[in-house]
Short mmCIF file of the C-alpha atoms (twelve columns), coordinates in Angstrom:
data_MODEL
# 
_entry.id   MODEL 
# 
loop_
_atom_site.group_PDB 
_atom_site.id 
_atom_site.type_symbol 
_atom_site.label_atom_id 
_atom_site.label_alt_id 
_atom_site.label_comp_id 
_atom_site.label_asym_id 
_atom_site.label_seq_id 
_atom_site.Cartn_x 
_atom_site.Cartn_y 
_atom_site.Cartn_z 
_atom_site.pdbx_PDB_model_num 
ATOM 1  C CA . SER A 1  151.782 257.186 129.350 1 
ATOM 2  C CA . ILE A 2  151.408 253.843 131.126 1 
ATOM 3  C CA . ASP A 3  149.327 252.507 128.230 1 
ATOM 4  C CA . SER A 4  151.894 253.771 125.728 1 
ATOM 5  C CA . SER A 5  154.741 252.168 127.664 1 
ATOM 6  C CA . PHE A 6  152.842 248.913 128.005 1 
ATOM 7  C CA . GLU A 7  151.817 248.847 124.359 1 
ATOM 8  C CA . SER A 8  155.373 249.648 123.315 1 
ATOM 9  C CA . ALA A 9  156.930 247.129 125.696 1 
ATOM 10 C CA . SER A 10 154.308 244.468 124.964 1 
ATOM 11 C CA . PRO A 11 154.689 244.202 121.171 1 
ATOM 12 C CA . ILE A 12 158.497 244.375 121.311 1 
ATOM 13 C CA . PRO A 13 159.073 241.619 123.925 1 
ATOM 14 C CA . LEU A 14 156.204 239.538 122.535 1 
ATOM 15 C CA . ALA A 15 157.493 239.903 118.984 1 
ATOM 16 C CA . VAL A 16 161.098 239.245 120.022 1 
ATOM 17 C CA . SER A 17 160.246 236.380 122.372 1 
ATOM 18 C CA . PRO A 18 158.117 234.321 119.964 1 
ATOM 19 C CA . ALA A 19 160.328 235.279 117.018 1 
ATOM 20 C CA . LYS A 20 163.500 234.143 118.801 1 
ATOM 21 C CA . PRO A 21 162.368 230.704 120.049 1 
ATOM 22 C CA . PRO A 22 160.953 229.660 116.647 1 
ATOM 23 C CA . ARG A 23 164.044 231.031 114.892 1 
ATOM 24 C CA . LEU A 24 166.436 229.254 117.259 1 
ATOM 25 C CA . ALA A 25 164.337 226.089 117.141 1 
ATOM 26 C CA . GLY A 26 164.143 226.293 113.345 1 
ATOM 27 C CA . ASP A 27 167.862 226.945 112.988 1 
ATOM 28 C CA . GLU A 28 168.709 224.248 115.513 1 
ATOM 29 C CA . SER A 29 166.227 221.853 113.916 1 
ATOM 30 C CA . GLY A 30 167.672 222.501 110.477 1 
ATOM 31 C CA . SER A 31 171.264 222.242 111.702 1 
ATOM 32 C CA . SER A 32 170.500 219.290 113.962 1 
ATOM 33 C CA . SER A 33 168.503 217.565 111.229 1 
ATOM 34 C CA . SER A 34 171.256 218.113 108.676 1 
ATOM 35 C CA . VAL A 35 173.969 216.993 111.100 1 
ATOM 36 C CA . ASP A 36 171.853 214.117 112.403 1 
ATOM 37 C CA . ILE A 37 170.934 212.937 108.912 1 
ATOM 38 C CA . SER A 38 174.577 213.255 107.813 1 
ATOM 39 C CA . SER A 39 175.909 211.662 111.013 1 
ATOM 40 C CA . PRO A 40 173.615 208.630 111.487 1 
ATOM 41 C CA . PRO A 41 173.936 207.201 107.955 1 
ATOM 42 C CA . PRO A 42 177.758 207.088 107.991 1 
ATOM 43 C CA . VAL A 43 177.878 206.195 111.684 1 
ATOM 44 C CA . LYS A 44 175.076 203.616 111.505 1 
ATOM 45 C CA . PRO A 45 176.295 201.556 108.517 1 
ATOM 46 C CA . PRO A 46 179.747 200.995 110.082 1 
ATOM 47 C CA . ARG A 47 178.155 200.286 113.463 1 
ATOM 48 C CA . HIS A 48 175.525 197.982 112.023 1 
ATOM 49 C CA . PHE A 49 178.117 196.287 109.847 1 
ATOM 50 C CA . SER A 50 180.400 195.815 112.834 1 
ATOM 51 C CA . LEU A 51 177.564 194.453 114.955 1 
ATOM 52 C CA . TYR A 52 176.366 192.247 112.127 1 
ATOM 53 C CA . LYS A 53 179.872 190.946 111.415 1 
ATOM 54 C CA . ASN A 54 180.503 190.374 115.113 1 
ATOM 55 C CA . ASP A 55 177.124 188.693 115.511 1 
ATOM 56 C CA . SER A 56 177.726 186.515 112.451 1 
ATOM 57 C CA . ASN A 57 181.226 185.627 113.611 1 
ATOM 58 C CA . GLN A 58 180.022 184.921 117.133 1 
ATOM 59 C CA . ASN A 59 177.102 182.863 115.849 1 
ATOM 60 C CA . LEU A 60 179.366 180.942 113.486 1 
ATOM 61 C CA . LEU A 61 181.940 180.441 116.223 1 
ATOM 62 C CA . GLN A 62 179.276 179.442 118.728 1 
ATOM 63 C CA . GLU A 63 177.632 177.103 116.228 1 
ATOM 64 C CA . ALA A 64 181.013 175.615 115.348 1 
ATOM 65 C CA . ASN A 65 181.809 175.236 119.040 1 
ATOM 66 C CA . ASP A 66 178.392 173.732 119.743 1 
ATOM 67 C CA . ALA A 67 178.730 171.375 116.784 1 
# 
């Protein structure tokens, strides 16, 4: 009876435990990846453009000021 209980409890928790983490990780990875891939591109171009424009403007202004 102890063996039966253990065998029954072992496979179920083991199967559920490993199955859940991978599933959650996979789902999260897929969702995160999709969201991350969708987010960074649109967020990065504007950010990079802003930084680049600011840098260029600052450099031009600084150069003009220096000159």
